[in-house]
C-alpha positions as CSV (number, residue, x, y, z in Angstrom):
1,M,-1.9,-3.0,-3.7
2,S,1.2,-2.8,-5.8
3,V,1.4,-1.5,-9.4
4,G,5.1,-1.8,-10.0
5,E,8.4,-0.6,-8.7
6,A,11.0,2.0,-9.5
7,G,14.6,2.5,-8.4
8,A,18.0,3.7,-9.4
9,V,21.5,2.5,-8.5
10,G,24.7,4.3,-9.0
11,R,25.5,7.8,-10.0
12,D,24.2,8.0,-13.5
13,P,22.0,11.1,-13.8
14,A,20.1,9.6,-16.7
15,A,19.2,6.5,-14.6
16,L,18.0,8.8,-11.8
17,D,15.9,10.9,-14.2
18,A,14.4,7.7,-15.7
19,A,13.6,6.3,-12.2
20,I,12.0,9.6,-11.2
21,T,9.8,9.6,-14.3
22,K,8.9,5.9,-13.7
23,A,8.1,6.6,-10.0
24,F,5.9,9.5,-11.0
25,N,4.0,7.4,-13.6
26,L,3.6,4.6,-11.1
27,G,2.2,7.1,-8.6
28,Q,-0.4,8.1,-11.2
29,T,-1.2,4.5,-11.9
30,L,-1.6,3.7,-8.2
31,A,-3.9,6.8,-7.7
32,D,-6.0,5.7,-10.6
33,A,-6.2,2.1,-9.3
34,V,-7.3,3.3,-5.9
35,Q,-9.8,5.7,-7.3
36,T,-11.4,3.1,-9.7
37,K,-11.0,0.3,-7.2
38,R,-9.1,-1.8,-9.7
39,H,-8.9,-5.4,-8.9
40,Y,-5.6,-7.3,-9.0
41,A,-6.5,-11.0,-8.6
42,D,-2.8,-12.1,-8.2
43,Q,-2.5,-9.9,-5.0
44,E,-5.7,-11.0,-3.2
45,S,-4.0,-13.5,-0.9
46,T,-1.2,-11.1,0.1
47,I,-3.7,-8.4,0.8
48,A,-5.9,-10.7,2.9
49,E,-2.8,-11.9,4.8
50,R,-1.7,-8.4,5.6
51,G,-5.2,-7.4,6.6
52,A,-5.4,-10.3,9.0
53,F,-2.0,-9.5,10.5
54,F,-2.9,-5.9,11.1
55,R,-6.3,-6.8,12.5
56,Q,-4.6,-9.0,15.0
57,L,-1.9,-6.4,15.8
58,I,-4.4,-3.6,16.4
59,K,-6.7,-5.8,18.4
60,A,-3.8,-6.9,20.6
61,N,-2.8,-3.3,21.2
62,K,-6.3,-1.8,21.3
63,E,-5.7,-0.1,24.7
64,E,-2.4,1.6,23.5
65,W,-3.7,2.2,20.0
66,R,-7.2,3.3,20.9
67,H,-7.5,5.7,17.9
68,Q,-6.5,3.0,15.4
69,Y,-8.7,0.5,17.0
70,E,-11.7,2.8,16.8
71,F,-10.9,3.8,13.2
72,W,-10.8,0.1,12.2
73,M,-14.1,-0.6,14.0
74,E,-15.7,2.4,12.3
75,K,-14.6,1.1,8.9
76,G,-15.9,-2.4,9.6
77,W,-12.4,-3.9,9.2
78,M,-12.5,-5.7,12.6
């Protein structure tokens, strides 16, 4: 899930301070979204596509990534 973005370009200390503040606030927003299981309908398809990609990747490498495979199995994500 994504709740926004923050960044700074150049050498302006004020821009860096603003980006740090924004990043901190976004971190709090993200933590709250995870904790409350906030739903972002516009991100559903992207999240599903990424899940399918990683399921396939982990399944294809289950011998080498045994711990990850077992973790995903325990979570019911496979």
